[in-house]
C-alpha positions as CSV (number, residue, x, y, z in Angstrom):
1,M,17.2,10.4,10.7
2,A,18.2,8.1,14.0
3,G,15.4,5.4,15.6
4,P,14.6,2.1,16.2
5,A,16.2,-0.8,14.5
6,E,12.8,-1.4,13.2
7,P,10.1,0.4,11.7
8,P,6.4,-0.5,13.7
9,F,4.8,-1.7,9.9
10,R,7.6,-4.1,9.9
11,R,6.8,-6.0,13.2
12,R,2.9,-5.7,12.4
13,L,3.7,-7.6,8.9
14,R,4.4,-10.6,10.6
15,V,1.1,-11.2,11.8
16,L,-1.2,-10.8,8.6
17,P,-1.0,-14.3,7.1
18,S,-2.8,-15.8,10.5
19,A,-5.0,-12.5,10.1
20,L,-6.5,-13.1,6.8
21,S,-7.9,-16.3,7.6
22,T,-10.5,-14.7,10.0
23,H,-12.2,-12.5,7.4
24,P,-13.7,-15.2,4.6
25,R,-16.3,-12.8,3.7
26,E,-15.4,-8.9,2.4
27,P,-18.2,-8.4,-0.5
28,A,-16.8,-4.8,-0.5
29,I,-12.8,-6.1,-1.1
30,H,-14.0,-8.9,-3.7
31,A,-16.0,-6.4,-5.9
32,L,-13.2,-4.7,-5.8
33,A,-11.2,-7.6,-7.0
34,S,-13.3,-8.0,-9.8
35,R,-13.0,-4.5,-11.3
36,I,-9.1,-4.9,-10.9
37,R,-9.5,-8.1,-13.0
38,R,-11.3,-6.2,-16.0
39,L,-8.6,-3.4,-16.5
40,A,-6.0,-3.3,-18.5
41,P,-2.3,-4.0,-17.8
42,S,-0.1,-1.1,-16.9
43,C,3.2,-2.4,-16.5
44,G,4.1,-4.7,-19.1
45,P,1.4,-7.5,-18.6
46,V,0.8,-6.9,-15.1
47,R,-2.0,-4.6,-13.4
48,L,0.3,-2.5,-11.1
49,V,-2.3,-1.9,-8.0
50,G,-1.3,1.0,-5.8
51,V,-2.3,1.2,-1.8
52,D,-1.0,4.4,-0.4
53,G,-2.2,6.3,2.9
54,H,-1.1,8.1,6.1
55,A,1.1,6.0,8.8
56,G,-1.4,3.7,10.8
57,S,-4.2,4.1,8.1
58,G,-4.7,0.3,7.5
59,K,-2.6,0.2,4.5
60,S,-1.2,-3.5,5.0
61,T,-4.0,-5.1,6.7
62,F,-6.1,-3.8,3.3
63,A,-3.6,-4.9,1.4
64,G,-3.1,-8.7,2.2
65,R,-6.9,-8.3,2.1
66,L,-7.4,-7.6,-1.5
67,A,-4.6,-9.4,-2.3
68,E,-6.3,-12.7,-1.0
69,A,-9.2,-11.6,-3.1
70,L,-7.2,-11.8,-5.6
71,D,-6.7,-15.1,-5.6
72,G,-3.1,-14.7,-3.8
73,A,-1.8,-12.0,-5.9
74,P,1.9,-10.8,-5.0
75,V,2.3,-7.7,-2.6
76,L,5.4,-5.3,-2.6
77,R,5.5,-4.2,0.7
78,L,7.6,-0.4,0.3
79,D,9.1,-0.9,3.5
80,D,11.1,-3.4,1.7
81,I,12.7,-0.8,-0.9
82,A,13.3,1.9,1.9
83,S,15.7,2.4,4.3
84,H,16.9,4.3,7.4
85,G,18.9,6.6,4.9
86,E,15.8,6.6,2.5
87,L,12.6,6.6,4.0
88,F,11.0,8.2,1.1
89,G,14.1,8.9,-1.6
90,W,13.9,5.4,-3.1
91,T,12.2,6.2,-6.2
92,G,15.8,4.9,-8.1
93,R,16.0,1.9,-6.5
94,L,12.2,0.6,-7.2
95,M,12.5,1.9,-10.9
96,S,15.5,-0.3,-11.3
97,Q,14.8,-3.2,-9.8
98,V,11.3,-3.5,-9.9
99,I,9.6,-1.4,-12.7
100,E,11.5,-1.6,-15.4
101,P,11.9,-5.2,-15.9
102,L,8.3,-6.1,-15.0
103,G,7.3,-3.3,-18.0
104,R,9.8,-5.7,-20.2
105,G,7.7,-8.8,-19.0
106,E,10.5,-10.2,-17.1
107,T,11.2,-11.2,-13.1
108,A,12.0,-8.1,-11.2
109,H,14.7,-8.2,-8.1
110,Y,14.5,-6.4,-5.7
111,S,16.9,-6.4,-2.6
112,P,14.7,-5.7,0.8
113,Y,15.9,-4.1,3.4
114,D,16.6,-5.5,6.7
115,W,15.7,-2.9,9.6
116,R,17.4,-4.8,11.7
117,A,20.7,-5.6,10.1
118,R,20.6,-1.8,8.7
119,G,21.1,-3.6,5.1
120,F,20.0,-4.6,2.1
121,G,19.4,-8.4,1.9
122,A,20.0,-11.0,-1.0
123,P,18.1,-10.0,-4.0
124,R,14.6,-11.8,-4.1
125,P,12.2,-12.8,-7.3
126,L,9.1,-11.0,-8.2
127,P,7.9,-12.5,-11.4
128,P,5.3,-11.3,-13.3
129,A,1.4,-11.5,-12.4
130,P,-1.4,-10.4,-14.3
131,V,-1.5,-8.5,-10.7
132,I,0.9,-6.8,-8.0
133,V,-0.4,-4.7,-5.7
134,V,2.2,-2.4,-4.2
135,E,1.5,-1.2,-0.4
136,G,3.1,1.4,1.4
137,V,3.6,5.4,2.1
138,G,4.3,7.0,-1.4
139,A,3.0,3.9,-3.6
140,G,0.8,6.7,-5.1
141,R,4.2,9.1,-5.7
142,R,4.0,11.2,-9.1
143,A,7.2,8.8,-10.9
144,L,4.9,5.6,-9.8
145,R,2.0,6.7,-10.9
146,P,2.0,6.2,-14.9
147,H,2.9,2.7,-14.2
148,L,-0.9,1.8,-12.0
149,A,-3.6,0.5,-13.5
150,L,-5.1,1.8,-9.7
151,L,-4.4,4.0,-7.1
152,L,-6.5,3.2,-3.7
153,W,-5.9,5.8,-0.8
154,M,-6.8,4.6,2.5
155,D,-8.7,7.7,3.5
156,L,-8.1,7.9,7.1
157,P,-7.2,11.8,8.4
158,R,-3.2,11.8,9.0
159,E,-3.7,12.9,13.0
160,E,-5.8,9.8,13.0
161,A,-3.6,7.7,11.3
162,W,-0.4,8.6,13.2
163,S,-2.3,8.6,16.7
164,R,-3.9,5.0,15.9
165,G,0.0,4.3,14.7
166,R,1.6,5.0,17.9
167,A,-0.8,3.7,20.1
168,R,-0.5,0.1,18.3
169,D,3.4,0.3,18.5
170,G,4.2,1.4,21.9
171,E,6.8,3.8,23.7
172,E,9.5,1.5,22.3
173,Q,8.6,2.8,18.8
174,R,8.1,6.6,19.9
175,E,11.2,8.0,18.5
176,F,11.0,6.2,15.0
177,W,7.6,7.9,15.3
178,D,8.9,11.6,16.1
179,G,11.2,11.5,13.0
180,W,8.5,9.5,11.1
181,V,5.8,12.2,10.7
182,G,8.5,14.6,10.1
183,A,9.5,12.9,6.8
184,E,5.5,12.0,5.8
185,R,4.8,15.6,5.9
186,E,7.9,16.6,4.0
187,H,7.1,14.0,1.1
188,F,3.3,14.3,0.9
189,A,4.0,18.5,0.5
190,G,5.9,17.9,-2.0
191,D,4.6,14.6,-3.8
192,P,0.7,14.5,-2.5
193,S,-0.9,10.7,-3.4
194,R,-4.4,11.8,-2.3
195,P,-5.6,14.1,-4.9
196,F,-4.8,12.1,-7.9
197,A,-6.3,8.5,-6.6
198,D,-8.9,6.3,-8.2
199,L,-10.7,5.0,-5.2
200,L,-11.1,5.9,-1.6
201,V,-11.0,2.9,0.7
202,R,-12.8,4.2,4.4
203,Q,-12.7,1.0,7.1
204,C,-16.0,0.3,8.8
205,D,-17.1,-0.9,12.0
206,E,-17.1,-4.1,10.0
207,G,-15.4,-4.1,6.9
208,Y,-14.3,-1.4,4.1
209,E,-16.3,1.2,2.3
210,V,-14.7,2.2,-1.3
211,L,-16.0,5.8,-3.0
212,C,-14.6,7.2,-6.0
213,G,-11.4,9.3,-5.1
214,P,-10.4,12.9,-6.6
215,A,-9.1,10.9,-9.7
216,G,-12.4,9.3,-10.5
217,T,-15.3,10.2,-13.0
218,A,-18.0,10.1,-10.3
219,G,-16.9,12.3,-7.5
220,S,-15.0,11.9,-4.3
221,D,-18.3,11.6,-2.5
222,R,-20.2,8.5,-4.0
223,P,-20.1,5.4,-3.0
224,L,-18.9,2.7,-5.3
225,T,-19.6,-0.2,-2.5
226,Q,-21.6,-0.4,0.9
227,G,-19.8,-1.7,3.7
228,D,-19.2,-5.0,4.4
229,G,-22.7,-6.5,4.6
230,P,-24.5,-8.6,2.3
231,S,-25.8,-5.6,-0.2
232,A,-22.3,-4.6,-0.5
233,V,-22.1,-4.2,-4.7
234,W,-20.0,-2.5,-7.5
């Protein structure tokens, strides 16, 4: 698929570290982090937590804040695993470079894709940790779900998410978005994630709301947390 050298989500990630410090109080996220710590490991000694959703739905920001609440848990960004030639066909690479080593309790080494140079870089280590957050479109794909301790879905309708993403990234990324939308439609048509989500995450005016997802036992319309005010509890 032809498109700009760099995807919109890659540019956005550069501002995440400074953004995190402006959100010191997020009870819903801290309640979620507390629950995650109590889960059984799912991939060797690691609790893998998937954060999936449509492009533009806020996955990267939420994953970063959740990782901060988890005492700086590593975040594996799937745009480091994907490439221009394989926007979604990266399952084998993820399994061999990341999932299989972690499952053995070993340090994983994955080669992040350089969207400007259009090639894979030097291997980057990812040691086992109590929790690793896997963030990106397709984080809840069927091949990965057996290795996840928890699957979260950013619950924003696709048209709204895509519209927000297009507005954020501007005209220079229009060609990329035109190609991306079709590829994402095709991916989720054949390998949907939302029906298998344990929890749904909705962004509120202030903070987030976390609800039981389609795969949860309480039903998808029951809130597990309120908005990020003083009463937000699990």
